[in-house]
C-alpha angles and dihedrals in degrees: 000000000000116000123202113228116192112211130183117220116214129183113264118267123220122204125211127187117239121171092350094305127104109239120197118231119195118221127012114352114245113213116231118236099206093163095048097092093044091052089050089057090052090059092050095043099083093052091042092050091052094047093049092045099045103029116020098036095048090048092051090047092052089055087050093049090049091067093053137080104228139149095194093255113050122060113284124244127206112259102172111201095337092108091056092047091051091049095050090048091056112094088203090073093056093048092049089049090050091051090051091051091052089048088058087070091058099033097044119011098045096044092048090050089047091046093052091048092050089048091052091053096044101038110109092357119120112194132163113264094021093132089053092050092050091050093050092047090051095045097096086065093059096046119085111256088231090061091044092051092050093048095050092045087062092044092052096046123113091262095031128120096265092060091043092055090047088054094049092053092047099257096114090129092073095046113121141139093286099197089048096050111108096218102034104037094094092046092049087051093048094052087058087057090048089054092049098045100040093075090052093050092048092051092050093050094045090053092049095045092052087064094059113108110256090218090072088061092046090051092048090049093052088051089055097251113164121229090262094054090045089055092044098047103028112022098038095052090044096058097041093115090049090052089053090050093048091047092052093047097047094043093055088049091054097047096040098041117141117133095054092049093043095054096043110037108351088219095309156162091066093321097305093133100037114138130185093254090058093051091052089056094048094049093048102041108020101037098025093229101141093166091053093047091049092049090050090048090054093050089048090052092052090049090052094047090049096050094041089051090053091049092053091046096054094043095043118133105249095187 
């Protein structure tokens, strides 16, 4: 005789151990990946070790050395804040900082303006040889700054190409040894930085502009917007992040400049192109004052962080 048996079918229940107890989990069991986070750290560990060893530790060691009197050879003695007091009492520091702030105009403001102008000309235009043009314009970023400095020192000399071109166009009366002129040496040095950084800014802005939705340009064209207004209201907001990145990179290059100054003017004439990085080098290797050089390096780092922080603040995206 058949007997009806009513059974209720319920979804399988999985149990998992937690703290020594078996905990029922309704539905499909989800395996725990306890070692996932640990394995993730293993991937990050090599880069983290390199960063700690080549960036964080040298920075901390520089702060330690700035508190010592040491010539690099004899045993060091504790100096406390004496090195910092000596640095801030030296007028050469303030002159060097002023020169670096002036170089920001040439290393940052002018290249960003040139980069935006070139982006406006090249955006949406397909011309033959454009890849070659971009490569040539970006070339200064590939060349070592030491080679760039030596080349421009020759171009700026009394018999260099710059003066030869001025003679050809009838401006021979203003020719001079540009990097040796007391009033124009810093400007001539800054123009080298403008030439070096303009290609980098242009490439950053072009990369950012290519990510802008083409429909925005089409809508602006249908509304009758001119090329200038399209650039002002579509391209410029679209490359805002790239402008911030370019501002940070070029500002750091201006404040921390050393190799370009060292190979062109070495701080001359009469200290008119001195920069903090050059003073650090002289204190450490010419005067043997490792503690003073380290203190100046710490001060320069704080200045760079402060200025870069201001750049990021004023170029932040408020949307």
